[in-house]
C-alpha positions as YAML, in Angstrom:
chain: A
units: angstrom
residues:
- id: 1
  name: MET
  ca: [-6.53, 84.68, -221.30]
- id: 2
  name: SER
  ca: [-7.29, 84.92, -217.35]
- id: 3
  name: CYS
  ca: [-4.81, 87.58, -215.51]
- id: 4
  name: THR
  ca: [-5.18, 85.25, -212.53]
- id: 5
  name: GLY
  ca: [-4.14, 81.91, -212.00]
- id: 6
  name: GLU
  ca: [-7.30, 79.69, -213.03]
- id: 7
  name: TYR
  ca: [-8.62, 76.30, -211.39]
- id: 8
  name: ASN
  ca: [-11.59, 74.92, -211.94]
- id: 9
  name: PHE
  ca: [-13.33, 72.73, -208.94]
- id: 10
  name: CYS
  ca: [-15.71, 69.95, -209.06]
- id: 11
  name: VAL
  ca: [-17.21, 68.74, -205.77]
- id: 12
  name: VAL
  ca: [-20.16, 66.90, -204.08]
- id: 13
  name: ALA
  ca: [-22.49, 68.94, -201.99]
- id: 14
  name: GLY
  ca: [-22.23, 67.83, -198.26]
- id: 15
  name: ASP
  ca: [-18.32, 67.45, -198.92]
- id: 16
  name: THR
  ca: [-15.55, 69.96, -197.94]
- id: 17
  name: LEU
  ca: [-13.63, 71.79, -200.55]
- id: 18
  name: GLU
  ca: [-10.06, 72.46, -199.34]
- id: 19
  name: PHE
  ca: [-7.20, 73.39, -201.42]
- id: 20
  name: VAL
  ca: [-3.94, 75.29, -201.09]
- id: 21
  name: ILE
  ca: [-2.45, 78.38, -202.58]
- id: 22
  name: ARG
  ca: [1.02, 79.27, -202.54]
- id: 23
  name: TYR
  ca: [1.75, 82.97, -203.82]
- id: 24
  name: LYS
  ca: [4.74, 83.30, -206.14]
- id: 25
  name: ALA
  ca: [6.36, 86.58, -207.89]
- id: 26
  name: ASP
  ca: [9.33, 85.81, -210.18]
- id: 27
  name: ASP
  ca: [9.80, 81.68, -209.32]
- id: 28
  name: GLU
  ca: [10.02, 82.88, -205.56]
- id: 29
  name: TYR
  ca: [7.10, 82.63, -202.70]
- id: 30
  name: VAL
  ca: [5.98, 86.01, -201.69]
- id: 31
  name: ASP
  ca: [6.32, 86.82, -197.87]
- id: 32
  name: ILE
  ca: [2.53, 87.79, -197.11]
- id: 33
  name: THR
  ca: [3.03, 88.45, -193.36]
- id: 34
  name: GLY
  ca: [0.40, 90.86, -192.32]
- id: 35
  name: TYR
  ca: [-1.66, 90.08, -195.48]
- id: 36
  name: THR
  ca: [-5.48, 89.64, -195.17]
- id: 37
  name: THR
  ca: [-7.10, 86.87, -197.77]
- id: 38
  name: ARG
  ca: [-11.09, 86.72, -198.68]
- id: 39
  name: MET
  ca: [-12.70, 84.24, -201.54]
- id: 40
  name: GLN
  ca: [-16.57, 84.46, -202.69]
- id: 41
  name: LEU
  ca: [-18.59, 82.53, -204.55]
- id: 42
  name: ARG
  ca: [-21.55, 84.06, -207.37]
- id: 43
  name: THR
  ca: [-24.04, 82.64, -209.61]
- id: 44
  name: ARG
  ca: [-22.68, 85.22, -212.21]
- id: 45
  name: VAL
  ca: [-19.43, 86.67, -212.21]
- id: 46
  name: THR
  ca: [-21.70, 90.25, -212.54]
- id: 47
  name: ASP
  ca: [-23.65, 89.38, -209.57]
- id: 48
  name: GLU
  ca: [-23.53, 92.02, -206.87]
- id: 49
  name: ASP
  ca: [-24.05, 89.72, -203.60]
- id: 50
  name: ALA
  ca: [-21.90, 86.74, -203.01]
- id: 51
  name: VAL
  ca: [-23.55, 83.40, -202.52]
- id: 52
  name: ILE
  ca: [-21.36, 82.55, -199.73]
- id: 53
  name: GLU
  ca: [-17.68, 83.61, -198.20]
- id: 54
  name: ALA
  ca: [-15.33, 80.81, -197.88]
- id: 55
  name: THR
  ca: [-12.68, 81.11, -195.09]
- id: 56
  name: CYS
  ca: [-9.26, 81.18, -196.02]
- id: 57
  name: THR
  ca: [-6.46, 81.46, -193.49]
- id: 58
  name: ILE
  ca: [-2.62, 82.19, -194.09]
- id: 59
  name: THR
  ca: [-1.17, 78.86, -192.89]
- id: 60
  name: ASP
  ca: [2.67, 79.94, -193.90]
- id: 61
  name: ALA
  ca: [3.16, 83.35, -194.51]
- id: 62
  name: LEU
  ca: [6.96, 83.44, -195.24]
- id: 63
  name: LYS
  ca: [6.17, 80.84, -198.19]
- id: 64
  name: GLY
  ca: [2.79, 82.85, -199.74]
- id: 65
  name: GLU
  ca: [0.91, 79.90, -198.09]
- id: 66
  name: VAL
  ca: [-3.09, 80.36, -198.27]
- id: 67
  name: ALA
  ca: [-5.85, 77.35, -197.25]
- id: 68
  name: CYS
  ca: [-9.45, 78.01, -198.66]
- id: 69
  name: VAL
  ca: [-11.91, 75.74, -197.18]
- id: 70
  name: LEU
  ca: [-15.82, 75.44, -197.98]
- id: 71
  name: THR
  ca: [-17.39, 73.46, -195.29]
- id: 72
  name: PRO
  ca: [-19.66, 70.50, -195.65]
- id: 73
  name: GLU
  ca: [-22.68, 72.92, -194.73]
- id: 74
  name: GLN
  ca: [-21.26, 75.43, -197.08]
- id: 75
  name: THR
  ca: [-21.26, 72.85, -200.37]
- id: 76
  name: ALA
  ca: [-24.91, 71.33, -198.81]
- id: 77
  name: LEU
  ca: [-26.49, 74.85, -199.66]
- id: 78
  name: LEU
  ca: [-25.45, 75.40, -203.41]
- id: 79
  name: VAL
  ca: [-27.29, 72.51, -204.59]
- id: 80
  name: ALA
  ca: [-30.74, 71.21, -204.03]
- id: 81
  name: PRO
  ca: [-33.27, 68.95, -205.86]
- id: 82
  name: PRO
  ca: [-34.91, 69.25, -208.39]
- id: 83
  name: LYS
  ca: [-31.14, 70.34, -209.64]
- id: 84
  name: ALA
  ca: [-28.49, 67.84, -210.04]
- id: 85
  name: LYS
  ca: [-25.77, 70.40, -209.85]
- id: 86
  name: SER
  ca: [-25.03, 74.28, -209.96]
- id: 87
  name: ARG
  ca: [-21.95, 76.33, -210.86]
- id: 88
  name: TYR
  ca: [-20.35, 79.01, -209.21]
- id: 89
  name: PHE
  ca: [-17.40, 81.60, -209.92]
- id: 90
  name: TYR
  ca: [-15.07, 82.53, -207.69]
- id: 91
  name: ASP
  ca: [-11.70, 83.92, -206.87]
- id: 92
  name: VAL
  ca: [-9.01, 84.74, -204.05]
- id: 93
  name: GLU
  ca: [-8.34, 88.30, -203.00]
- id: 94
  name: PHE
  ca: [-5.07, 89.38, -201.04]
- id: 95
  name: THR
  ca: [-4.59, 92.03, -199.47]
- id: 96
  name: ASN
  ca: [-1.40, 93.56, -198.35]
- id: 97
  name: PRO
  ca: [-0.83, 95.89, -194.93]
- id: 98
  name: ILE
  ca: [-1.03, 98.64, -197.05]
- id: 99
  name: GLY
  ca: [-4.49, 98.33, -198.75]
- id: 100
  name: LYS
  ca: [-3.03, 97.12, -202.18]
- id: 101
  name: VAL
  ca: [-5.26, 93.98, -203.24]
- id: 102
  name: LEU
  ca: [-4.07, 91.42, -205.48]
- id: 103
  name: THR
  ca: [-6.43, 88.49, -207.19]
- id: 104
  name: ILE
  ca: [-3.75, 85.66, -207.04]
- id: 105
  name: VAL
  ca: [-6.57, 82.72, -208.26]
- id: 106
  name: SER
  ca: [-10.21, 82.24, -209.84]
- id: 107
  name: GLY
  ca: [-12.22, 80.18, -211.65]
- id: 108
  name: SER
  ca: [-15.35, 78.04, -211.26]
- id: 109
  name: ILE
  ca: [-16.43, 75.25, -208.89]
- id: 110
  name: GLU
  ca: [-19.08, 72.89, -209.88]
- id: 111
  name: ILE
  ca: [-21.16, 71.61, -207.14]
- id: 112
  name: ASN
  ca: [-22.94, 67.73, -207.86]
- id: 113
  name: LEU
  ca: [-25.61, 66.72, -205.51]
- id: 114
  name: GLY
  ca: [-24.41, 63.40, -203.81]
- id: 115
  name: VAL
  ca: [-26.56, 59.82, -203.85]
- id: 116
  name: THR
  ca: [-25.28, 59.37, -200.18]
- id: 117
  name: ARG
  ca: [-27.48, 61.70, -197.81]
...
């Protein structure tokens, strides 16, 4: 059982991974004006250092909307021959203007080595 929304992704190395989160509470959008967001990937949840920090941008504060992106350059770095795939864990944190932190979504991202290079 997860205490956050859980979403798992699969992407080919060198492709863009982009997804949108809409923060709701009691079936109502939460106004996230003044919030900050961040997303990190780790090989193991217990690892001290993040492998990559993704870009998460508030796209519609009144509807609690955030877009998170891993660039083609970032996904390309996450798997290399002889490995054909790698798996990472991530979460997305929101921090409100008074410093309260809330993890909204978490899961795993599988990166597969592509054929076309």
